Structures are given as C-alpha cells and as structure tokens.
PyMOL Python script that loads the backbone (N, CA, C, O; Angstrom):
from pymol import cmd

cmd.read_pdbstr("""\
ATOM      1  N   MET A   1       0.853  -1.189   0.000  1.00  0.00           N
ATOM      2  CA  MET A   1       0.000   0.000   0.000  1.00  0.00           C
ATOM      3  C   MET A   1       0.888   1.238   0.000  1.00  0.00           C
ATOM      4  O   MET A   1       1.663   1.449   0.933  1.00  0.00           O
ATOM      5  N   THR A   2       0.778   2.050  -1.036  1.00  0.00           N
ATOM      6  CA  THR A   2       1.580   3.274  -1.067  1.00  0.00           C
ATOM      7  C   THR A   2       0.660   4.478  -1.190  1.00  0.00           C
ATOM      8  O   THR A   2      -0.316   4.438  -1.938  1.00  0.00           O
ATOM      9  N   SER A   3       0.956   5.531  -0.477  1.00  0.00           N
ATOM     10  CA  SER A   3       0.151   6.747  -0.600  1.00  0.00           C
ATOM     11  C   SER A   3       1.056   7.901  -1.003  1.00  0.00           C
ATOM     12  O   SER A   3       2.152   8.075  -0.470  1.00  0.00           O
ATOM     13  N   THR A   4       0.571   8.676  -1.948  1.00  0.00           N
ATOM     14  CA  THR A   4       1.364   9.821  -2.397  1.00  0.00           C
ATOM     15  C   THR A   4       0.535  11.090  -2.258  1.00  0.00           C
ATOM     16  O   THR A   4      -0.679  11.082  -2.458  1.00  0.00           O
ATOM     17  N   ARG A   5       1.207  12.170  -1.916  1.00  0.00           N
ATOM     18  CA  ARG A   5       0.488  13.434  -1.767  1.00  0.00           C
ATOM     19  C   ARG A   5       1.089  14.452  -2.726  1.00  0.00           C
ATOM     20  O   ARG A   5       2.287  14.730  -2.684  1.00  0.00           O
ATOM     21  N   SER A   6       0.239  15.005  -3.594  1.00  0.00           N
ATOM     22  CA  SER A   6       0.734  16.042  -4.506  1.00  0.00           C
ATOM     23  C   SER A   6      -0.248  17.202  -4.473  1.00  0.00           C
ATOM     24  O   SER A   6      -1.371  17.078  -4.962  1.00  0.00           O
ATOM     25  N   GLY A   7       0.159  18.311  -3.910  1.00  0.00           N
ATOM     26  CA  GLY A   7      -0.720  19.471  -3.794  1.00  0.00           C
ATOM     27  C   GLY A   7      -1.897  19.172  -2.886  1.00  0.00           C
ATOM     28  O   GLY A   7      -1.713  18.711  -1.759  1.00  0.00           O
ATOM     29  N   SER A   8      -3.123  19.433  -3.373  1.00  0.00           N
ATOM     30  CA  SER A   8      -4.309  19.177  -2.549  1.00  0.00           C
ATOM     31  C   SER A   8      -4.910  17.802  -2.838  1.00  0.00           C
ATOM     32  O   SER A   8      -5.851  17.380  -2.166  1.00  0.00           O
ATOM     33  N   ASN A   9      -4.362  17.097  -3.845  1.00  0.00           N
ATOM     34  CA  ASN A   9      -4.877  15.760  -4.173  1.00  0.00           C
ATOM     35  C   ASN A   9      -4.163  14.696  -3.353  1.00  0.00           C
ATOM     36  O   ASN A   9      -2.939  14.708  -3.221  1.00  0.00           O
ATOM     37  N   TYR A  10      -4.932  13.798  -2.818  1.00  0.00           N
ATOM     38  CA  TYR A  10      -4.365  12.725  -2.017  1.00  0.00           C
ATOM     39  C   TYR A  10      -4.824  11.408  -2.619  1.00  0.00           C
ATOM     40  O   TYR A  10      -6.025  11.141  -2.665  1.00  0.00           O
ATOM     41  N   SER A  11      -3.908  10.590  -3.076  1.00  0.00           N
ATOM     42  CA  SER A  11      -4.327   9.327  -3.697  1.00  0.00           C
ATOM     43  C   SER A  11      -3.653   8.139  -3.022  1.00  0.00           C
ATOM     44  O   SER A  11      -2.485   8.197  -2.639  1.00  0.00           O
ATOM     45  N   ILE A  12      -4.405   7.084  -2.891  1.00  0.00           N
ATOM     46  CA  ILE A  12      -3.871   5.847  -2.317  1.00  0.00           C
ATOM     47  C   ILE A  12      -3.868   4.788  -3.413  1.00  0.00           C
ATOM     48  O   ILE A  12      -4.886   4.538  -4.059  1.00  0.00           O
ATOM     49  N   GLN A  13      -2.720   4.180  -3.608  1.00  0.00           N
ATOM     50  CA  GLN A  13      -2.638   3.115  -4.592  1.00  0.00           C
ATOM     51  C   GLN A  13      -2.450   1.790  -3.869  1.00  0.00           C
ATOM     52  O   GLN A  13      -1.564   1.638  -3.028  1.00  0.00           O
ATOM     53  N   SER A  14      -3.290   0.856  -4.212  1.00  0.00           N
ATOM     54  CA  SER A  14      -3.189  -0.463  -3.609  1.00  0.00           C
ATOM     55  C   SER A  14      -2.507  -1.388  -4.599  1.00  0.00           C
ATOM     56  O   SER A  14      -2.954  -1.515  -5.739  1.00  0.00           O
ATOM     57  N   ASN A  15      -1.444  -2.026  -4.185  1.00  0.00           N
ATOM     58  CA  ASN A  15      -0.834  -3.009  -5.071  1.00  0.00           C
ATOM     59  C   ASN A  15      -1.227  -4.401  -4.568  1.00  0.00           C
ATOM     60  O   ASN A  15      -0.828  -4.832  -3.486  1.00  0.00           O
ATOM     61  N   GLY A  16      -2.014  -5.077  -5.384  1.00  0.00           N
ATOM     62  CA  GLY A  16      -2.456  -6.406  -4.976  1.00  0.00           C
ATOM     63  C   GLY A  16      -3.934  -6.634  -5.162  1.00  0.00           C
ATOM     64  O   GLY A  16      -4.421  -6.816  -6.278  1.00  0.00           O
ATOM     65  N   SER A  17      -4.643  -6.621  -4.045  1.00  0.00           N
ATOM     66  CA  SER A  17      -5.981  -7.203  -3.972  1.00  0.00           C
ATOM     67  C   SER A  17      -7.048  -6.684  -4.933  1.00  0.00           C
ATOM     68  O   SER A  17      -7.994  -7.417  -5.224  1.00  0.00           O
ATOM     69  N   GLY A  18      -6.941  -5.474  -5.431  1.00  0.00           N
ATOM     70  CA  GLY A  18      -7.946  -4.990  -6.374  1.00  0.00           C
ATOM     71  C   GLY A  18      -9.165  -4.431  -5.671  1.00  0.00           C
ATOM     72  O   GLY A  18      -9.172  -4.293  -4.448  1.00  0.00           O
ATOM     73  N   PRO A  19     -10.206  -4.106  -6.443  1.00  0.00           N
ATOM     74  CA  PRO A  19     -11.390  -3.434  -5.893  1.00  0.00           C
ATOM     75  C   PRO A  19     -12.214  -4.304  -4.943  1.00  0.00           C
ATOM     76  O   PRO A  19     -12.139  -5.532  -4.983  1.00  0.00           O
ATOM     77  N   GLY A  20     -12.987  -3.658  -4.106  1.00  0.00           N
ATOM     78  CA  GLY A  20     -13.822  -4.369  -3.134  1.00  0.00           C
ATOM     79  C   GLY A  20     -15.076  -4.950  -3.755  1.00  0.00           C
ATOM     80  O   GLY A  20     -15.312  -4.802  -4.954  1.00  0.00           O
ATOM     81  N   PRO A  21     -15.887  -5.617  -2.930  1.00  0.00           N
ATOM     82  CA  PRO A  21     -17.076  -6.338  -3.396  1.00  0.00           C
ATOM     83  C   PRO A  21     -18.098  -5.496  -4.161  1.00  0.00           C
ATOM     84  O   PRO A  21     -18.748  -6.002  -5.076  1.00  0.00           O
ATOM     85  N   GLY A  22     -18.250  -4.221  -3.800  1.00  0.00           N
ATOM     86  CA  GLY A  22     -19.275  -3.404  -4.440  1.00  0.00           C
ATOM     87  C   GLY A  22     -18.869  -2.876  -5.805  1.00  0.00           C
ATOM     88  O   GLY A  22     -19.694  -2.304  -6.518  1.00  0.00           O
ATOM     89  N   HIS A  23     -17.632  -3.058  -6.171  1.00  0.00           N
ATOM     90  CA  HIS A  23     -17.081  -2.470  -7.390  1.00  0.00           C
ATOM     91  C   HIS A  23     -17.563  -3.197  -8.644  1.00  0.00           C
ATOM     92  O   HIS A  23     -17.788  -4.407  -8.618  1.00  0.00           O
ATOM     93  N   SER A  24     -17.720  -2.463  -9.731  1.00  0.00           N
ATOM     94  CA  SER A  24     -18.287  -3.038 -10.955  1.00  0.00           C
ATOM     95  C   SER A  24     -17.430  -4.158 -11.544  1.00  0.00           C
ATOM     96  O   SER A  24     -17.969  -5.138 -12.057  1.00  0.00           O
ATOM     97  N   SER A  25     -16.101  -4.025 -11.475  1.00  0.00           N
ATOM     98  CA  SER A  25     -15.264  -5.072 -12.054  1.00  0.00           C
ATOM     99  C   SER A  25     -15.360  -6.359 -11.229  1.00  0.00           C
ATOM    100  O   SER A  25     -15.149  -7.455 -11.747  1.00  0.00           O
ATOM    101  N   HIS A  26     -15.677  -6.213  -9.957  1.00  0.00           N
ATOM    102  CA  HIS A  26     -15.871  -7.388  -9.107  1.00  0.00           C
ATOM    103  C   HIS A  26     -17.108  -8.160  -9.564  1.00  0.00           C
ATOM    104  O   HIS A  26     -17.109  -9.390  -9.613  1.00  0.00           O
ATOM    105  N   LYS A  27     -18.160  -7.408  -9.897  1.00  0.00           N
ATOM    106  CA  LYS A  27     -19.396  -8.037 -10.375  1.00  0.00           C
ATOM    107  C   LYS A  27     -19.170  -8.768 -11.684  1.00  0.00           C
ATOM    108  O   LYS A  27     -19.658  -9.883 -11.867  1.00  0.00           O
ATOM    109  N   SER A  28     -18.428  -8.143 -12.602  1.00  0.00           N
ATOM    110  CA  SER A  28     -18.183  -8.792 -13.891  1.00  0.00           C
ATOM    111  C   SER A  28     -17.332 -10.045 -13.700  1.00  0.00           C
ATOM    112  O   SER A  28     -17.462 -11.008 -14.457  1.00  0.00           O
ATOM    113  N   LYS A  29     -16.470 -10.033 -12.700  1.00  0.00           N
ATOM    114  CA  LYS A  29     -15.654 -11.200 -12.391  1.00  0.00           C
ATOM    115  C   LYS A  29     -16.553 -12.369 -11.977  1.00  0.00           C
ATOM    116  O   LYS A  29     -16.339 -13.512 -12.381  1.00  0.00           O
ATOM    117  N   GLY A  30     -17.558 -12.055 -11.166  1.00  0.00           N
ATOM    118  CA  GLY A  30     -18.520 -13.079 -10.743  1.00  0.00           C
ATOM    119  C   GLY A  30     -19.277 -13.651 -11.924  1.00  0.00           C
ATOM    120  O   GLY A  30     -19.508 -14.857 -12.008  1.00  0.00           O
ATOM    121  N   GLN A  31     -19.661 -12.770 -12.836  1.00  0.00           N
ATOM    122  CA  GLN A  31     -20.371 -13.194 -14.047  1.00  0.00           C
ATOM    123  C   GLN A  31     -19.488 -14.123 -14.872  1.00  0.00           C
ATOM    124  O   GLN A  31     -19.947 -15.127 -15.416  1.00  0.00           O
ATOM    125  N   GLU A  32     -18.200 -13.759 -14.952  1.00  0.00           N
ATOM    126  CA  GLU A  32     -17.224 -14.560 -15.688  1.00  0.00           C
ATOM    127  C   GLU A  32     -17.124 -15.968 -15.104  1.00  0.00           C
ATOM    128  O   GLU A  32     -17.129 -16.957 -15.836  1.00  0.00           O
ATOM    129  N   CYS A  33     -17.035 -16.042 -13.789  1.00  0.00           N
ATOM    130  CA  CYS A  33     -16.927 -17.332 -13.100  1.00  0.00           C
ATOM    131  C   CYS A  33     -18.179 -18.165 -13.333  1.00  0.00           C
ATOM    132  O   CYS A  33     -18.106 -19.368 -13.581  1.00  0.00           O
ATOM    133  N   LYS A  34     -19.328 -17.502 -13.248  1.00  0.00           N
ATOM    134  CA  LYS A  34     -20.606 -18.193 -13.443  1.00  0.00           C
ATOM    135  C   LYS A  34     -20.655 -18.793 -14.844  1.00  0.00           C
ATOM    136  O   LYS A  34     -21.053 -19.944 -15.025  1.00  0.00           O
ATOM    137  N   GLN A  35     -20.244 -17.999 -15.835  1.00  0.00           N
ATOM    138  CA  GLN A  35     -20.267 -18.460 -17.220  1.00  0.00           C
ATOM    139  C   GLN A  35     -19.314 -19.636 -17.404  1.00  0.00           C
ATOM    140  O   GLN A  35     -19.646 -20.612 -18.078  1.00  0.00           O
ATOM    141  N   ARG A  36     -18.118 -19.539 -16.798  1.00  0.00           N
ATOM    142  CA  ARG A  36     -17.144 -20.615 -16.905  1.00  0.00           C
ATOM    143  C   ARG A  36     -17.708 -21.896 -16.291  1.00  0.00           C
ATOM    144  O   ARG A  36     -17.529 -22.989 -16.828  1.00  0.00           O
ATOM    145  N   GLY A  37     -18.389 -21.741 -15.162  1.00  0.00           N
ATOM    146  CA  GLY A  37     -19.011 -22.890 -14.503  1.00  0.00           C
ATOM    147  C   GLY A  37     -20.068 -23.538 -15.373  1.00  0.00           C
ATOM    148  O   GLY A  37     -20.152 -24.763 -15.457  1.00  0.00           O
ATOM    149  N   GLU A  38     -20.886 -22.698 -16.031  1.00  0.00           N
ATOM    150  CA  GLU A  38     -21.929 -23.224 -16.913  1.00  0.00           C
ATOM    151  C   GLU A  38     -21.322 -23.962 -18.101  1.00  0.00           C
ATOM    152  O   GLU A  38     -21.839 -24.997 -18.522  1.00  0.00           O
ATOM    153  N   GLU A  39     -20.224 -23.431 -18.643  1.00  0.00           N
ATOM    154  CA  GLU A  39     -19.558 -24.088 -19.766  1.00  0.00           C
ATOM    155  C   GLU A  39     -19.015 -25.453 -19.354  1.00  0.00           C
ATOM    156  O   GLU A  39     -19.136 -26.432 -20.091  1.00  0.00           O
ATOM    157  N   GLN A  40     -18.414 -25.502 -18.162  1.00  0.00           N
ATOM    158  CA  GLN A  40     -17.891 -26.776 -17.672  1.00  0.00           C
ATOM    159  C   GLN A  40     -19.020 -27.774 -17.455  1.00  0.00           C
ATOM    160  O   GLN A  40     -18.871 -28.964 -17.734  1.00  0.00           O
ATOM    161  N   MET A  41     -20.162 -27.276 -16.951  1.00  0.00           N
ATOM    162  CA  MET A  41     -21.319 -28.138 -16.724  1.00  0.00           C
ATOM    163  C   MET A  41     -21.817 -28.690 -18.055  1.00  0.00           C
ATOM    164  O   MET A  41     -22.183 -29.862 -18.147  1.00  0.00           O
ATOM    165  N   GLU A  42     -21.831 -27.851 -19.078  1.00  0.00           N
ATOM    166  CA  GLU A  42     -22.266 -28.268 -20.418  1.00  0.00           C
ATOM    167  C   GLU A  42     -21.333 -29.350 -20.957  1.00  0.00           C
ATOM    168  O   GLU A  42     -21.789 -30.341 -21.526  1.00  0.00           O
ATOM    169  N   ASP A  43     -20.011 -29.154 -20.775  1.00  0.00           N
ATOM    170  CA  ASP A  43     -19.037 -30.170 -21.188  1.00  0.00           C
ATOM    171  C   ASP A  43     -19.317 -31.483 -20.480  1.00  0.00           C
ATOM    172  O   ASP A  43     -19.274 -32.550 -21.092  1.00  0.00           O
ATOM    173  N   TYR A  44     -19.605 -31.400 -19.179  1.00  0.00           N
ATOM    174  CA  TYR A  44     -19.890 -32.597 -18.386  1.00  0.00           C
ATOM    175  C   TYR A  44     -21.130 -33.300 -18.926  1.00  0.00           C
ATOM    176  O   TYR A  44     -21.136 -34.519 -19.097  1.00  0.00           O
ATOM    177  N   ARG A  45     -22.193 -32.515 -19.195  1.00  0.00           N
ATOM    178  CA  ARG A  45     -23.438 -33.093 -19.707  1.00  0.00           C
ATOM    179  C   ARG A  45     -23.226 -33.802 -21.033  1.00  0.00           C
ATOM    180  O   ARG A  45     -23.666 -34.937 -21.212  1.00  0.00           O
ATOM    181  N   THR A  46     -22.542 -33.126 -21.974  1.00  0.00           N
ATOM    182  CA  THR A  46     -22.355 -33.734 -23.292  1.00  0.00           C
ATOM    183  C   THR A  46     -21.467 -34.969 -23.201  1.00  0.00           C
ATOM    184  O   THR A  46     -21.699 -35.949 -23.909  1.00  0.00           O
ATOM    185  N   SER A  47     -20.450 -34.934 -22.335  1.00  0.00           N
ATOM    186  CA  SER A  47     -19.584 -36.107 -22.221  1.00  0.00           C
ATOM    187  C   SER A  47     -20.342 -37.283 -21.612  1.00  0.00           C
ATOM    188  O   SER A  47     -20.170 -38.419 -22.053  1.00  0.00           O
ATOM    189  N   THR A  48     -21.184 -37.025 -20.595  1.00  0.00           N
ATOM    190  CA  THR A  48     -21.927 -38.133 -19.999  1.00  0.00           C
ATOM    191  C   THR A  48     -22.974 -38.659 -20.967  1.00  0.00           C
ATOM    192  O   THR A  48     -23.237 -39.861 -21.001  1.00  0.00           O
ATOM    193  N   ASN A  49     -23.583 -37.762 -21.765  1.00  0.00           N
ATOM    194  CA  ASN A  49     -24.552 -38.209 -22.762  1.00  0.00           C
ATOM    195  C   ASN A  49     -23.893 -39.117 -23.785  1.00  0.00           C
ATOM    196  O   ASN A  49     -24.443 -40.163 -24.132  1.00  0.00           O
ATOM    197  N   SER A  50     -22.714 -38.728 -24.274  1.00  0.00           N
ATOM    198  CA  SER A  50     -22.043 -39.543 -25.279  1.00  0.00           C
ATOM    199  C   SER A  50     -21.579 -40.871 -24.675  1.00  0.00           C
ATOM    200  O   SER A  50     -21.585 -41.898 -25.353  1.00  0.00           O
ATOM    201  N   GLN A  51     -21.178 -40.849 -23.400  1.00  0.00           N
ATOM    202  CA  GLN A  51     -20.792 -42.099 -22.738  1.00  0.00           C
ATOM    203  C   GLN A  51     -22.001 -43.017 -22.593  1.00  0.00           C
ATOM    204  O   GLN A  51     -21.905 -44.228 -22.792  1.00  0.00           O
ATOM    205  N   ARG A  52     -23.151 -42.416 -22.240  1.00  0.00           N
ATOM    206  CA  ARG A  52     -24.380 -43.190 -22.108  1.00  0.00           C
ATOM    207  C   ARG A  52     -24.764 -43.818 -23.439  1.00  0.00           C
ATOM    208  O   ARG A  52     -25.094 -45.002 -23.510  1.00  0.00           O
ATOM    209  N   LEU A  53     -24.715 -42.996 -24.511  1.00  0.00           N
ATOM    210  CA  LEU A  53     -25.037 -43.497 -25.849  1.00  0.00           C
ATOM    211  C   LEU A  53     -24.099 -44.635 -26.230  1.00  0.00           C
ATOM    212  O   LEU A  53     -24.524 -45.654 -26.775  1.00  0.00           O
ATOM    213  N   GLU A  54     -22.825 -44.444 -25.934  1.00  0.00           N
ATOM    214  CA  GLU A  54     -21.832 -45.460 -26.270  1.00  0.00           C
ATOM    215  C   GLU A  54     -22.159 -46.787 -25.586  1.00  0.00           C
ATOM    216  O   GLU A  54     -22.089 -47.849 -26.204  1.00  0.00           O
ATOM    217  N   SER A  55     -22.517 -46.711 -24.303  1.00  0.00           N
ATOM    218  CA  SER A  55     -22.824 -47.947 -23.576  1.00  0.00           C
ATOM    219  C   SER A  55     -24.110 -48.594 -24.104  1.00  0.00           C
ATOM    220  O   SER A  55     -24.224 -49.820 -24.130  1.00  0.00           O
ATOM    221  N   ILE A  56     -25.080 -47.762 -24.526  1.00  0.00           N
ATOM    222  CA  ILE A  56     -26.320 -48.308 -25.105  1.00  0.00           C
ATOM    223  C   ILE A  56     -25.999 -49.040 -26.406  1.00  0.00           C
ATOM    224  O   ILE A  56     -26.460 -50.159 -26.630  1.00  0.00           O
ATOM    225  N   PHE A  57     -25.202 -48.394 -27.260  1.00  0.00           N
ATOM    226  CA  PHE A  57     -24.835 -49.020 -28.530  1.00  0.00           C
ATOM    227  C   PHE A  57     -24.060 -50.313 -28.305  1.00  0.00           C
ATOM    228  O   PHE A  57     -24.299 -51.314 -28.980  1.00  0.00           O
ATOM    229  N   LYS A  58     -23.128 -50.286 -27.350  1.00  0.00           N
ATOM    230  CA  LYS A  58     -22.344 -51.486 -27.062  1.00  0.00           C
ATOM    231  C   LYS A  58     -23.248 -52.632 -26.625  1.00  0.00           C
ATOM    232  O   LYS A  58     -23.118 -53.758 -27.104  1.00  0.00           O
ATOM    233  N   SER A  59     -24.179 -52.326 -25.695  1.00  0.00           N
ATOM    234  CA  SER A  59     -25.058 -53.390 -25.208  1.00  0.00           C
ATOM    235  C   SER A  59     -25.975 -53.898 -26.319  1.00  0.00           C
ATOM    236  O   SER A  59     -26.287 -55.088 -26.371  1.00  0.00           O
ATOM    237  N   LEU A  60     -26.409 -52.996 -27.214  1.00  0.00           N
ATOM    238  CA  LEU A  60     -27.243 -53.417 -28.339  1.00  0.00           C
ATOM    239  C   LEU A  60     -26.459 -54.306 -29.297  1.00  0.00           C
ATOM    240  O   LEU A  60     -26.969 -55.318 -29.778  1.00  0.00           O
ATOM    241  N   LEU A  61     -25.220 -53.920 -29.567  1.00  0.00           N
ATOM    242  CA  LEU A  61     -24.403 -54.682 -30.512  1.00  0.00           C
ATOM    243  C   LEU A  61     -23.965 -56.029 -29.945  1.00  0.00           C
ATOM    244  O   LEU A  61     -23.782 -56.994 -30.687  1.00  0.00           O
ATOM    245  N   GLU A  62     -23.797 -56.085 -28.622  1.00  0.00           N
ATOM    246  CA  GLU A  62     -23.330 -57.325 -28.004  1.00  0.00           C
ATOM    247  C   GLU A  62     -24.459 -58.320 -27.748  1.00  0.00           C
ATOM    248  O   GLU A  62     -24.202 -59.501 -27.513  1.00  0.00           O
ATOM    249  N   SER A  63     -25.708 -57.853 -27.791  1.00  0.00           N
ATOM    250  CA  SER A  63     -26.818 -58.780 -27.555  1.00  0.00           C
ATOM    251  C   SER A  63     -26.950 -59.725 -28.755  1.00  0.00           C
ATOM    252  O   SER A  63     -26.686 -59.330 -29.890  1.00  0.00           O
ATOM    253  N   PRO A  64     -27.361 -60.974 -28.500  1.00  0.00           N
ATOM    254  CA  PRO A  64     -27.391 -61.987 -29.565  1.00  0.00           C
ATOM    255  C   PRO A  64     -28.315 -61.617 -30.736  1.00  0.00           C
ATOM    256  O   PRO A  64     -28.031 -61.971 -31.880  1.00  0.00           O
ATOM    257  N   GLU A  65     -29.412 -60.913 -30.459  1.00  0.00           N
ATOM    258  CA  GLU A  65     -30.339 -60.564 -31.548  1.00  0.00           C
ATOM    259  C   GLU A  65     -30.038 -59.192 -32.158  1.00  0.00           C
ATOM    260  O   GLU A  65     -30.903 -58.569 -32.775  1.00  0.00           O
ATOM    261  N   ALA A  66     -28.800 -58.735 -31.974  1.00  0.00           N
ATOM    262  CA  ALA A  66     -28.431 -57.414 -32.488  1.00  0.00           C
ATOM    263  C   ALA A  66     -28.427 -57.385 -34.009  1.00  0.00           C
ATOM    264  O   ALA A  66     -27.842 -58.247 -34.666  1.00  0.00           O
ATOM    265  N   ASP A  67     -29.087 -56.379 -34.548  1.00  0.00           N
ATOM    266  CA  ASP A  67     -29.073 -56.157 -35.987  1.00  0.00           C
ATOM    267  C   ASP A  67     -28.840 -54.667 -36.179  1.00  0.00           C
ATOM    268  O   ASP A  67     -29.694 -53.851 -35.833  1.00  0.00           O
ATOM    269  N   ILE A  68     -27.703 -54.319 -36.723  1.00  0.00           N
ATOM    270  CA  ILE A  68     -27.299 -52.910 -36.822  1.00  0.00           C
ATOM    271  C   ILE A  68     -28.329 -52.049 -37.553  1.00  0.00           C
ATOM    272  O   ILE A  68     -28.409 -50.845 -37.310  1.00  0.00           O
ATOM    273  N   THR A  69     -29.115 -52.650 -38.442  1.00  0.00           N
ATOM    274  CA  THR A  69     -30.090 -51.869 -39.214  1.00  0.00           C
ATOM    275  C   THR A  69     -31.315 -51.471 -38.400  1.00  0.00           C
ATOM    276  O   THR A  69     -32.084 -50.613 -38.834  1.00  0.00           O
ATOM    277  N   THR A  70     -31.513 -52.074 -37.231  1.00  0.00           N
ATOM    278  CA  THR A  70     -32.719 -51.765 -36.452  1.00  0.00           C
ATOM    279  C   THR A  70     -32.471 -50.795 -35.301  1.00  0.00           C
ATOM    280  O   THR A  70     -33.386 -50.517 -34.525  1.00  0.00           O
ATOM    281  N   ILE A  71     -31.253 -50.280 -35.178  1.00  0.00           N
ATOM    282  CA  ILE A  71     -30.967 -49.354 -34.081  1.00  0.00           C
ATOM    283  C   ILE A  71     -31.462 -47.951 -34.451  1.00  0.00           C
ATOM    284  O   ILE A  71     -30.976 -47.353 -35.411  1.00  0.00           O
ATOM    285  N   PRO A  72     -32.425 -47.431 -33.690  1.00  0.00           N
ATOM    286  CA  PRO A  72     -32.918 -46.079 -33.988  1.00  0.00           C
ATOM    287  C   PRO A  72     -31.917 -45.029 -33.508  1.00  0.00           C
ATOM    288  O   PRO A  72     -31.354 -45.152 -32.420  1.00  0.00           O
ATOM    289  N   ILE A  73     -31.706 -44.030 -34.299  1.00  0.00           N
ATOM    290  CA  ILE A  73     -30.800 -42.952 -33.903  1.00  0.00           C
ATOM    291  C   ILE A  73     -31.611 -41.673 -33.736  1.00  0.00           C
ATOM    292  O   ILE A  73     -32.211 -41.174 -34.688  1.00  0.00           O
ATOM    293  N   VAL A  74     -31.621 -41.152 -32.517  1.00  0.00           N
ATOM    294  CA  VAL A  74     -32.369 -39.932 -32.231  1.00  0.00           C
ATOM    295  C   VAL A  74     -31.386 -38.852 -31.816  1.00  0.00           C
ATOM    296  O   VAL A  74     -30.629 -39.022 -30.861  1.00  0.00           O
ATOM    297  N   ILE A  75     -31.403 -37.757 -32.531  1.00  0.00           N
ATOM    298  CA  ILE A  75     -30.527 -36.639 -32.180  1.00  0.00           C
ATOM    299  C   ILE A  75     -31.398 -35.469 -31.761  1.00  0.00           C
ATOM    300  O   ILE A  75     -32.198 -34.959 -32.546  1.00  0.00           O
ATOM    301  N   SER A  76     -31.234 -35.049 -30.511  1.00  0.00           N
ATOM    302  CA  SER A  76     -32.028 -33.913 -30.028  1.00  0.00           C
ATOM    303  C   SER A  76     -31.138 -32.974 -29.249  1.00  0.00           C
ATOM    304  O   SER A  76     -30.110 -33.382 -28.709  1.00  0.00           O
ATOM    305  N   GLU A  77     -31.535 -31.717 -29.191  1.00  0.00           N
ATOM    306  CA  GLU A  77     -30.772 -30.713 -28.449  1.00  0.00           C
ATOM    307  C   GLU A  77     -31.025 -30.881 -26.970  1.00  0.00           C
ATOM    308  O   GLU A  77     -30.476 -30.133 -26.161  1.00  0.00           O
TER     309      GLU A  77
END
""", "prot")
cmd.dss("prot")
cmd.show_as("cartoon", "prot")
cmd.util.cbc("prot")
cmd.orient("prot")
C-alpha cells in the first residue's frame, strides 16, 4: 500500500488485492466465473450423454439378436 500526496490531491494506490465487493469489475468477475461454470457443466453433460449413448450401442451390438439396421438414432438438443 503506497500513498502519495501532490498538492491538494491525495491518492492511495493499492498493489495487490484490487477493488472491493461493491465495485463493478468485481461483479463482472462473478459473471465470468458463473459463465465458466456453466460451460464446464455443459461439457460434463455432453460427455456423460455420449458415454451413455456409447454404452447403449455397445449393449445393443453385443446382444445376440443385435441387428445394426434396427438401431434407432435420435438426435435432439
């Protein structure tokens, strides 16, 4: 923490921690984290969906009455 005085202006410069909780850049930081979390959650969802699909296909193909032409493929958002 350094403070400098020049004339009637008094300024304090903080080296390190940055603005407090009420500051606008702090809010945008929270938004950034939230968005990053949502993206990671989306990655998790899509990876588990593809793993689930993979296991369904494997079990269908490994069953004795498996016929590749009868497997329905449904793609939805």
